[in-house]
C-alpha positions as CSV (number, residue, x, y, z in Angstrom):
1,X,88.0,169.3,152.7
2,X,90.9,170.9,154.5
3,X,94.1,169.2,155.8
4,X,93.0,168.8,159.4
5,X,89.7,167.1,158.3
6,X,91.7,164.8,155.9
7,X,93.9,163.8,158.9
8,X,90.8,163.0,160.9
9,X,89.3,160.9,158.0
10,X,92.6,159.0,157.8
11,X,92.3,158.3,161.5
12,X,88.8,156.8,160.9
13,X,90.1,154.8,158.0
14,X,92.9,153.3,160.2
15,X,90.3,151.8,162.6
16,X,89.2,148.9,160.3
17,X,92.8,148.1,159.6
18,X,93.5,148.0,163.3
19,X,90.5,145.7,163.9
20,X,91.4,143.3,161.1
21,X,95.0,143.0,162.5
22,X,93.6,142.4,166.0
23,X,90.9,140.0,164.9
24,X,92.6,137.7,162.3
25,X,95.2,135.4,163.8
26,X,98.1,136.4,161.7
27,X,101.1,134.2,162.4
28,X,103.8,136.8,162.3
29,X,105.6,135.4,165.3
30,X,106.1,136.8,168.7
31,X,108.7,138.3,171.0
32,X,109.6,137.3,174.5
33,X,109.0,140.3,176.8
34,X,109.9,139.5,180.4
35,X,107.5,136.9,181.8
36,X,105.2,137.1,178.7
37,X,105.1,137.3,175.0
38,X,104.1,140.0,172.6
39,X,102.6,138.8,169.3
40,X,104.0,140.8,166.4
41,X,100.4,141.4,165.2
42,X,99.6,143.1,168.5
43,X,102.7,145.2,168.2
44,X,101.7,146.3,164.7
45,X,98.1,147.0,165.9
46,X,99.6,149.0,168.8
47,X,101.7,151.1,166.4
48,X,98.6,151.8,164.2
49,X,96.6,152.8,167.3
50,X,99.4,155.1,168.6
51,X,99.8,156.7,165.2
52,X,96.0,157.2,164.9
53,X,95.9,158.6,168.5
54,X,98.7,161.0,167.7
55,X,96.8,162.3,164.7
56,X,94.1,163.5,167.1
57,X,96.6,166.0,168.5
58,X,98.0,166.9,165.1
59,X,94.7,167.7,163.4
60,X,93.5,169.8,166.3
61,X,96.7,171.7,166.6
62,X,96.9,172.4,162.9
63,X,93.3,173.5,162.7
64,X,93.6,176.0,165.5
65,X,97.0,177.3,164.4
66,X,95.9,178.0,160.8
67,X,92.3,178.9,161.7
68,X,90.9,175.9,159.8
69,X,88.3,174.9,162.4
70,X,85.2,173.7,160.5
71,X,81.8,172.3,161.5
72,X,82.8,169.1,159.7
73,X,85.9,168.9,161.8
74,X,83.9,169.6,165.0
75,X,81.7,166.6,164.1
76,X,84.4,164.2,162.7
77,X,87.1,164.7,165.3
78,X,85.2,163.6,168.4
79,X,83.5,160.8,166.3
80,X,86.9,159.5,165.2
81,X,88.2,159.6,168.8
82,X,85.2,157.7,170.1
83,X,85.3,155.1,167.3
84,X,89.1,154.6,167.9
85,X,88.9,154.2,171.6
86,X,85.7,152.1,171.6
87,X,87.0,149.7,169.0
88,X,90.3,149.3,170.8
89,X,88.6,148.8,174.2
90,X,86.3,146.2,172.8
91,X,89.3,144.4,171.2
92,X,91.0,144.4,174.7
93,X,87.9,142.8,176.2
94,X,88.1,140.1,173.5
95,X,91.7,139.6,174.3
96,X,90.8,139.1,178.0
97,X,93.0,142.0,179.3
98,X,90.3,144.6,180.0
99,X,87.2,144.0,182.2
100,X,84.0,144.3,180.2
101,X,82.4,146.4,183.0
102,X,85.2,149.0,182.8
103,X,84.7,149.2,179.0
104,X,80.9,149.5,179.3
105,X,81.3,152.4,181.8
106,X,83.8,154.2,179.5
107,X,81.7,153.8,176.4
108,X,78.5,154.7,178.2
109,X,80.0,158.0,179.3
110,X,80.9,158.7,175.7
111,X,77.3,158.1,174.6
112,X,75.9,160.2,177.4
113,X,78.2,163.2,176.6
114,X,77.5,162.8,172.9
115,X,73.8,162.9,173.7
116,X,74.2,166.1,175.8
117,X,76.2,167.7,172.9
118,X,73.4,166.8,170.5
119,X,70.8,168.4,172.7
120,X,73.0,171.5,173.0
121,X,73.6,171.6,169.2
122,X,69.8,171.5,168.7
123,X,69.6,174.6,170.9
124,X,72.5,176.3,169.0
125,X,75.0,175.8,171.8
126,X,78.5,174.4,171.2
127,X,79.9,172.6,174.2
128,X,83.7,172.6,174.2
129,X,85.8,169.8,175.7
130,X,87.3,170.8,179.0
131,X,90.7,170.1,180.6
132,X,89.3,167.1,182.5
133,X,88.1,165.6,179.1
134,X,91.6,166.0,177.7
135,X,93.1,164.2,180.7
136,X,90.5,161.5,180.3
137,X,91.5,161.0,176.7
138,X,95.2,161.0,177.4
139,X,94.9,158.3,180.1
140,X,92.6,156.2,177.9
141,X,95.1,156.4,175.0
142,X,98.1,155.5,177.3
143,X,96.2,152.6,178.9
144,X,95.1,151.2,175.6
145,X,98.5,151.4,174.0
146,X,100.1,149.8,177.0
147,X,97.6,146.9,177.1
148,X,98.0,146.4,173.3
149,X,101.8,146.1,173.9
150,X,101.1,143.6,176.8
151,X,102.6,146.1,179.3
152,X,105.9,146.3,177.5
153,X,108.4,147.5,178.7
154,X,107.0,147.1,182.2
155,X,106.5,143.4,181.6
156,X,110.2,143.0,182.4
157,X,109.6,144.1,186.0
158,X,106.1,142.4,186.2
159,X,104.4,145.8,186.8
160,X,100.8,146.0,185.6
161,X,101.1,149.5,184.2
162,X,98.4,149.1,181.5
163,X,95.9,147.8,184.0
164,X,96.6,150.6,186.4
165,X,96.3,153.2,183.6
166,X,93.0,151.6,182.6
167,X,91.6,152.1,186.1
168,X,93.0,155.6,186.2
169,X,91.3,156.3,182.8
170,X,88.1,154.9,184.3
171,X,88.4,157.3,187.2
172,X,89.0,160.3,184.9
173,X,86.2,159.1,182.5
174,X,83.7,159.1,185.3
175,X,85.0,162.3,186.9
176,X,85.1,164.2,183.6
177,X,81.6,162.9,182.7
178,X,80.2,164.2,186.0
179,X,82.1,167.5,185.6
180,X,80.7,167.9,182.0
181,X,77.1,167.3,183.1
182,X,77.4,169.4,186.2
183,X,78.7,172.4,184.1
184,X,76.2,171.9,181.2
185,X,73.1,170.6,182.9
186,X,71.4,173.9,182.1
187,X,71.2,172.7,178.4
188,X,69.0,169.8,179.4
189,X,67.0,171.9,181.9
190,X,66.4,174.7,179.5
191,X,65.8,172.7,176.3
192,X,62.4,173.0,174.7
């Protein structure tokens, strides 16, 4: 297993740690942040999420730069992204800061695109992620990190940055899903 794939596996292994820290009521204290509070456990979970999200860029950059792109990496990298984003969004619903319907739409799009990729793979076609998909991923990561941090530092000016980013992520999720299917519908149409 090469270095980019090891980085991807480490991202997957961070997900259960993230979930445990978000699920168990650790009494590590809290910080006052403007009109609200930020539990230290949420801060730690946010750092884990941000680190894991950053490894997505690192492993992809490293794999392309040193020509270490593998089929295992092509499988693991999007899987790691979907697991990380889905688990974080579900935890945000459990916290009461993300509407369940928004999370359902985002996760449903991921399942739909994965299904299309599986059909394409069965036909020997590799469907690459487009620029719109990268924008979708970036807005999702920013929204999740901000909501995990209870909108810090925007909490001092009572600006719902995380919530606005979540709806922007929803917009780009739907738009990129439409774009992905519009450009690749021939795979479904021409499949045997």
